C-alpha positions as CSV (number, residue, x, y, z in Angstrom):
1,M,0.0,0.0,0.0
2,L,1.3,3.5,-0.9
3,S,1.0,5.4,2.3
4,P,2.0,9.1,3.0
5,F,4.6,9.3,5.7
6,I,4.4,12.9,7.0
7,V,6.7,14.3,9.7
8,E,5.6,17.5,11.4
9,Q,7.7,20.7,11.2
10,H,10.0,19.2,8.6
11,Q,9.8,22.2,6.4
12,E,12.5,21.1,3.9
13,S,11.0,17.7,3.0
14,K,8.1,16.8,0.9
15,N,5.7,14.0,2.0
16,L,7.2,10.5,1.5
17,F,5.1,7.8,-0.1
18,L,6.2,4.4,1.2
19,E,5.3,0.9,0.1
20,R,5.8,-2.4,1.8
21,F,8.1,-4.7,0.0
22,P,7.7,-6.9,-2.0
23,A,5.4,-4.4,-3.7
24,N,3.0,-7.0,-5.1
25,Q,1.8,-8.2,-1.7
26,V,-1.8,-9.5,-1.6
27,N,-2.7,-7.7,1.6
28,R,-2.4,-4.1,0.3
29,S,-3.9,-2.6,3.5
30,L,-0.6,-3.0,5.5
31,Q,1.4,0.2,5.9
32,A,5.2,0.5,5.3
33,W,5.7,2.4,8.5
34,D,4.1,2.6,12.0
35,A,3.4,5.1,14.7
36,A,6.8,4.4,16.3
37,D,8.5,5.5,13.1
38,E,6.4,8.6,13.0
39,Y,7.0,9.4,16.7
40,L,10.7,8.9,16.4
41,C,11.1,11.1,13.3
42,N,8.9,13.9,14.8
43,Y,10.9,13.9,18.0
44,I,14.3,14.2,16.2
45,V,13.0,17.1,14.1
46,Q,11.2,18.9,16.9
47,E,14.2,18.6,19.2
48,Q,16.6,19.6,16.4
49,L,18.9,16.6,17.1
50,V,20.3,16.6,13.6
51,S,22.1,19.7,12.2
52,L,25.5,20.5,10.6
53,G,28.4,20.5,13.0
54,S,30.7,23.5,13.5
55,N,33.0,22.1,10.9
56,G,30.2,21.7,8.4
57,Q,30.4,17.9,8.5
58,L,27.1,16.0,8.2
59,P,26.0,14.2,11.4
60,H,26.1,10.4,11.2
61,L,22.9,8.5,12.0
62,L,23.1,4.8,12.9
63,I,19.7,3.3,12.2
64,Y,18.7,-0.2,13.3
65,N,15.9,-2.4,12.0
66,D,14.3,0.1,9.6
67,S,11.6,-2.2,8.1
68,F,11.1,-0.5,4.8
69,G,13.3,2.6,4.9
70,A,10.9,5.1,6.6
71,L,13.6,6.4,9.0
72,A,16.4,6.4,6.5
73,A,14.3,8.2,3.8
74,N,13.3,10.9,6.3
75,F,17.0,11.7,7.1
76,K,18.4,11.2,3.6
77,D,20.3,14.5,3.7
78,Y,22.5,13.3,6.5
79,R,25.1,10.4,6.7
80,V,23.1,7.3,7.4
81,S,24.3,3.8,8.2
82,S,21.3,1.4,8.2
83,V,21.7,-2.0,9.9
84,T,19.3,-4.9,9.3
85,D,19.2,-8.7,9.4
86,S,16.5,-8.7,6.7
87,Y,17.3,-8.8,3.0
88,I,13.7,-7.9,2.3
89,S,14.0,-4.8,4.5
90,E,17.2,-3.8,2.7
91,Q,15.4,-4.2,-0.6
92,G,12.4,-2.3,0.7
93,L,14.6,0.6,1.7
94,A,16.1,0.8,-1.8
95,H,12.6,0.4,-3.4
96,N,11.2,3.3,-1.4
97,F,14.2,5.6,-2.1
98,D,13.6,4.9,-5.8
99,L,9.9,5.4,-5.5
100,N,10.4,8.9,-4.0
101,H,13.3,9.7,-6.4
102,L,15.7,10.0,-3.4
103,S,19.5,9.8,-3.8
104,K,21.2,6.9,-1.9
105,D,24.6,8.6,-2.0
106,N,24.6,9.2,1.8
107,I,23.2,5.8,2.7
108,T,25.4,2.8,3.8
109,L,23.6,-0.5,4.0
110,L,24.9,-2.9,6.6
111,T,23.8,-6.4,7.5
112,S,23.7,-7.9,11.0
113,L,26.9,-9.6,10.2
114,D,28.9,-6.4,9.4
115,S,30.9,-4.2,11.7
116,I,29.2,-1.0,12.6
117,P,30.9,2.5,12.4
118,D,32.3,4.0,15.6
119,D,31.6,7.7,14.7
120,A,27.8,7.8,14.9
121,T,26.4,10.8,16.6
122,L,22.8,9.6,16.8
123,V,21.4,6.0,17.1
124,L,17.8,5.4,16.0
125,Y,16.7,2.0,17.1
126,K,13.5,0.1,16.2
127,I,13.1,-2.6,18.9
128,P,13.0,-6.1,17.3
129,K,10.7,-8.9,18.5
130,N,13.6,-11.2,19.0
131,K,15.1,-10.8,22.5
132,A,18.4,-12.5,21.5
133,L,18.8,-10.1,18.6
134,L,18.0,-7.2,20.8
135,I,20.7,-8.1,23.3
136,E,23.3,-8.7,20.6
137,Q,22.6,-5.4,18.9
138,L,22.7,-3.5,22.2
139,I,26.0,-5.0,23.1
140,T,27.4,-4.2,19.7
141,I,26.3,-0.6,19.9
142,K,27.7,-0.1,23.4
143,N,31.0,-1.8,22.6
144,T,31.5,0.4,19.4
145,V,30.1,3.9,19.6
146,S,31.0,6.8,21.9
147,Q,29.2,7.0,25.2
148,N,28.3,10.6,24.2
149,V,26.1,9.3,21.4
150,I,22.4,10.1,21.5
151,F,20.4,6.9,21.7
152,I,16.7,6.7,21.1
153,A,14.7,3.5,20.6
154,A,11.0,3.2,19.5
155,D,8.3,0.6,19.4
156,K,4.6,0.2,20.1
157,A,3.9,1.0,23.8
158,K,2.5,-2.4,24.5
159,N,5.8,-4.0,23.5
160,I,7.9,-1.9,25.8
161,Q,7.6,-3.9,29.1
162,K,9.6,-3.6,32.3
163,S,11.7,-6.5,31.2
164,T,12.5,-4.7,27.9
165,L,13.6,-1.6,29.8
166,A,15.7,-3.7,32.1
167,L,17.7,-5.0,29.1
168,F,18.4,-1.5,27.9
169,E,19.5,-0.6,31.5
170,K,21.7,-3.6,31.7
171,Y,23.4,-3.5,28.4
172,L,23.5,0.3,27.6
173,G,23.1,2.4,30.8
174,T,20.6,4.8,32.4
175,T,17.2,4.3,30.7
176,T,14.1,6.5,30.6
177,T,10.9,6.5,28.5
178,S,8.6,9.1,26.9
179,L,4.9,9.4,27.2
180,A,2.9,7.3,24.7
181,V,1.8,9.0,21.5
182,K,-0.6,7.1,19.2
183,K,0.2,4.0,21.2
184,A,3.9,4.3,20.5
185,R,6.7,5.1,23.0
186,L,10.3,6.2,22.9
187,V,13.2,4.9,25.0
188,F,16.2,7.1,25.8
189,C,19.5,5.6,27.0
190,Q,22.7,7.3,28.3
191,L,25.5,4.9,27.4
192,N,27.8,3.8,30.2
193,N,31.0,2.4,28.5
194,Q,32.8,1.6,31.7
195,L,31.4,-1.9,31.7
196,K,31.8,-3.9,28.5
197,H,29.7,-7.0,27.6
198,Q,30.9,-9.9,25.6
199,L,28.8,-10.8,22.5
200,P,26.9,-14.1,23.2
201,S,28.1,-17.2,21.3
202,P,25.7,-19.0,19.0
203,T,23.4,-21.3,20.8
204,S,24.0,-25.0,20.2
205,W,21.9,-28.1,20.5
206,S,21.7,-31.5,19.0
207,V,19.1,-33.7,17.3
208,T,19.3,-37.5,17.1
209,S,17.4,-38.4,14.0
210,P,19.5,-37.5,12.0
211,N,22.4,-37.1,14.3
212,L,23.3,-33.4,14.0
213,Q,24.8,-30.6,16.2
214,L,23.1,-27.3,15.3
215,F,24.5,-23.8,15.8
216,N,22.2,-20.8,15.7
217,L,23.0,-17.0,15.5
218,A,20.8,-14.6,17.3
219,N,18.0,-14.0,14.8
220,V,17.4,-17.6,13.8
221,F,13.8,-18.8,14.2
222,A,13.6,-21.4,17.0
223,R,17.2,-20.9,17.9
224,E,16.8,-22.6,21.3
225,K,15.4,-26.0,20.1
226,L,13.9,-27.8,17.2
227,D,10.5,-26.3,16.5
228,I,7.6,-28.8,16.2
229,G,6.9,-27.9,12.6
230,A,10.4,-28.7,11.5
231,R,10.4,-31.9,13.5
232,H,7.2,-33.0,11.7
233,F,8.8,-32.2,8.4
234,I,12.1,-34.0,8.8
235,Q,10.3,-37.1,10.2
236,N,8.3,-37.2,6.9
237,L,10.9,-36.5,4.3
238,G,10.6,-40.0,2.8
239,D,13.0,-41.1,0.1
240,V,14.4,-38.0,-1.7
241,K,17.2,-39.8,-3.5
242,Q,15.5,-39.2,-6.9
243,H,16.2,-35.5,-6.4
244,K,19.7,-34.3,-7.1
245,R,19.3,-30.5,-7.1
246,I,17.4,-29.3,-4.1
247,I,16.5,-25.9,-2.5
248,D,15.9,-25.6,1.2
249,L,13.7,-22.4,1.0
250,G,13.3,-20.4,4.2
251,C,16.1,-22.5,5.5
252,G,16.6,-21.0,9.0
253,N,19.5,-22.9,10.5
254,G,19.4,-25.4,7.6
255,I,17.8,-28.4,9.5
256,V,15.8,-29.6,6.5
257,G,18.7,-29.4,4.0
258,L,21.0,-31.0,6.6
259,S,18.5,-33.9,7.1
260,I,18.5,-34.4,3.3
261,L,22.3,-34.5,3.2
262,A,22.4,-37.0,6.0
263,Q,20.1,-39.3,3.9
264,H,21.4,-38.4,0.4
265,P,25.1,-37.1,0.5
266,Q,25.2,-36.8,-3.3
267,A,22.5,-34.1,-3.3
268,H,23.4,-30.5,-4.3
269,I,21.5,-28.2,-1.9
270,T,20.9,-24.5,-2.0
271,F,20.0,-22.9,1.3
272,V,17.9,-19.8,0.9
273,D,16.6,-17.4,3.5
274,E,15.9,-13.6,3.8
275,S,17.8,-13.5,7.1
276,Y,21.5,-13.0,6.9
277,M,22.0,-14.7,10.3
278,A,19.9,-17.7,9.2
279,V,22.0,-18.2,6.0
280,A,25.2,-17.8,8.0
281,S,23.9,-20.4,10.5
282,A,23.0,-22.8,7.8
283,K,26.5,-22.5,6.3
284,M,28.1,-23.0,9.8
285,N,26.0,-26.1,10.3
286,V,27.0,-27.7,7.0
287,E,30.6,-26.9,7.8
288,K,30.3,-28.5,11.3
289,N,28.3,-31.6,10.3
290,F,29.3,-32.3,6.7
291,P,32.6,-30.5,6.0
292,E,33.2,-32.8,3.1
293,L,29.9,-31.6,1.4
294,V,30.3,-27.9,1.7
295,A,31.5,-27.6,-2.0
296,Q,28.2,-29.0,-3.3
297,C,26.1,-26.5,-1.3
298,Q,25.2,-22.9,-1.9
299,F,24.1,-20.3,0.7
300,I,22.0,-17.4,-0.6
301,T,20.2,-14.5,1.1
302,N,17.3,-13.6,-1.1
303,D,13.6,-12.6,-1.4
304,C,12.2,-16.1,-1.9
305,L,13.6,-17.4,-5.2
306,N,13.8,-14.0,-7.0
307,D,16.2,-14.2,-10.0
308,F,16.7,-18.0,-9.8
309,D,16.7,-19.6,-13.2
310,G,13.5,-21.3,-14.3
311,S,13.3,-25.1,-14.6
312,S,16.6,-25.5,-12.8
313,V,16.0,-27.7,-9.8
314,D,14.4,-31.1,-8.9
315,A,12.8,-30.2,-5.6
316,V,12.0,-27.4,-3.2
317,F,11.5,-28.1,0.5
318,C,9.9,-25.3,2.4
319,N,8.6,-24.5,5.9
320,P,6.9,-21.2,5.0
321,P,6.4,-18.3,7.6
322,F,3.0,-16.8,8.0
323,H,4.1,-13.4,9.3
324,Q,6.4,-10.5,8.1
325,Q,7.8,-8.6,11.1
326,N,4.7,-7.9,13.3
327,A,2.1,-8.5,10.5
328,V,0.4,-11.8,10.1
329,T,0.2,-12.5,6.3
330,D,0.3,-15.4,3.9
331,H,1.8,-13.5,1.0
332,I,5.3,-14.9,1.7
333,A,4.0,-18.5,1.5
334,W,2.1,-17.7,-1.7
335,Q,5.3,-16.1,-3.2
336,M,7.3,-19.1,-2.2
337,F,4.9,-21.4,-3.9
338,K,4.8,-19.4,-7.1
339,D,8.6,-19.0,-7.2
340,S,9.0,-22.7,-6.6
341,Y,6.8,-23.6,-9.5
342,K,8.9,-21.4,-11.7
343,V,12.3,-22.9,-10.8
344,L,11.2,-26.5,-10.7
345,N,11.9,-28.9,-13.6
346,R,9.1,-30.9,-15.2
347,N,8.2,-33.6,-12.6
348,G,9.9,-31.5,-9.9
349,E,8.4,-31.5,-6.4
350,L,7.4,-28.8,-4.0
351,R,7.1,-30.2,-0.5
352,I,6.0,-28.1,2.4
353,V,5.0,-28.3,6.1
354,G,2.3,-26.0,7.6
355,N,-0.3,-25.6,10.2
356,R,-3.4,-27.5,9.3
357,Q,-5.7,-24.4,9.4
358,L,-3.6,-22.4,6.9
359,G,-5.1,-24.3,3.9
360,Y,-1.9,-24.4,1.9
361,H,-3.2,-27.4,-0.1
362,I,-5.7,-25.0,-1.8
363,K,-2.9,-22.7,-3.0
364,M,-0.6,-25.5,-4.1
365,K,-3.4,-27.3,-6.1
366,R,-4.3,-24.0,-7.7
367,L,-0.7,-23.6,-8.9
368,F,0.3,-27.2,-9.7
369,G,-3.1,-28.8,-10.5
370,N,-2.4,-31.5,-7.9
371,N,-1.6,-32.0,-4.2
372,T,-0.9,-35.0,-2.0
373,L,-1.1,-35.3,1.7
374,I,2.1,-37.1,2.9
375,A,1.6,-36.9,6.6
376,S,-0.5,-35.2,9.2
377,D,-1.1,-34.9,13.0
378,N,-3.5,-32.7,15.0
379,K,-1.4,-29.6,14.2
380,F,0.7,-30.0,11.1
381,V,0.4,-31.3,7.6
382,T,3.2,-32.2,5.1
383,L,2.1,-31.7,1.5
384,S,3.5,-32.4,-1.9
385,S,2.8,-31.0,-5.4
386,I,4.4,-32.1,-8.7
387,K,5.1,-29.8,-11.6
388,K,3.6,-31.5,-14.7
């Protein structure tokens, strides 16, 4: 949905029109920004927290978790380093800059795996849902930037709990909050750099069937243990030896592709996810569990299977998400199914796991003309469709 993003008292800027990415989403009612973005931008402008320094040098804004570029686009005239773990958010930022004919000359895009600059004068921080990611990002900020930096976080008021504020207090320093405006709230921190924190190591746990040791970076889904959907999926993989070129789509830590490699070490598997930390975790897990098979695997951060060659693989295995950030939506699953149809060879298979109530079999049959129930329990189904 094209939605105007208007910041009060920002006399030098015209209204921004922002669109969620990918732009062809089915649910067009979802906005590309929220009240927390609006509150944060208005506060920065009203308090005049960005201006040219005495030497004429542009201030440096370090922005975290900017879903579709609303923050970066509003401060385009300054130096901006934008950090995200999401490939889709990164592409969404670029899309909205192009949509509004904005120059990206002052913007540096950084992934969650990159080092951050140490000369930021202002940190704008959208609070992520993932607690482990929140902690890792706060530690990185504190260990890198000056304690004189201005730090302001933002989120929906209902998401800023006492436990959330305790984490800011623990990992950054003295923490206060604003009043709520349009059900959003700001968090202010004065960094105390006297006490440094060590970045947490990846979590690690094992599964027995197949026998694997799995490592998970901070933003990996179900990083503490095997989620029940994935468990159902790998227990019902069946015989996949007829498939030589396989994609693990939405791979997370790579558990599905790893399970296939354990059964079928001749397979060539491409691990694909939109999270940089997920793809890095999948690569780490192949290196740890099957070091001799790394050369026949690819690890790609992408928006589903965008730009993959058509009719190029034998099978796609997928555990699709049903949300994007805080929005519940099935457009990602639908895009995954359509992209899978495109890249599959004739007689290639799309196999997925999903909650029973999501009705994925209807979408798959509409695309492929067929659908088979492989396994089910009271919560999940494993489904298969063949490209004829």
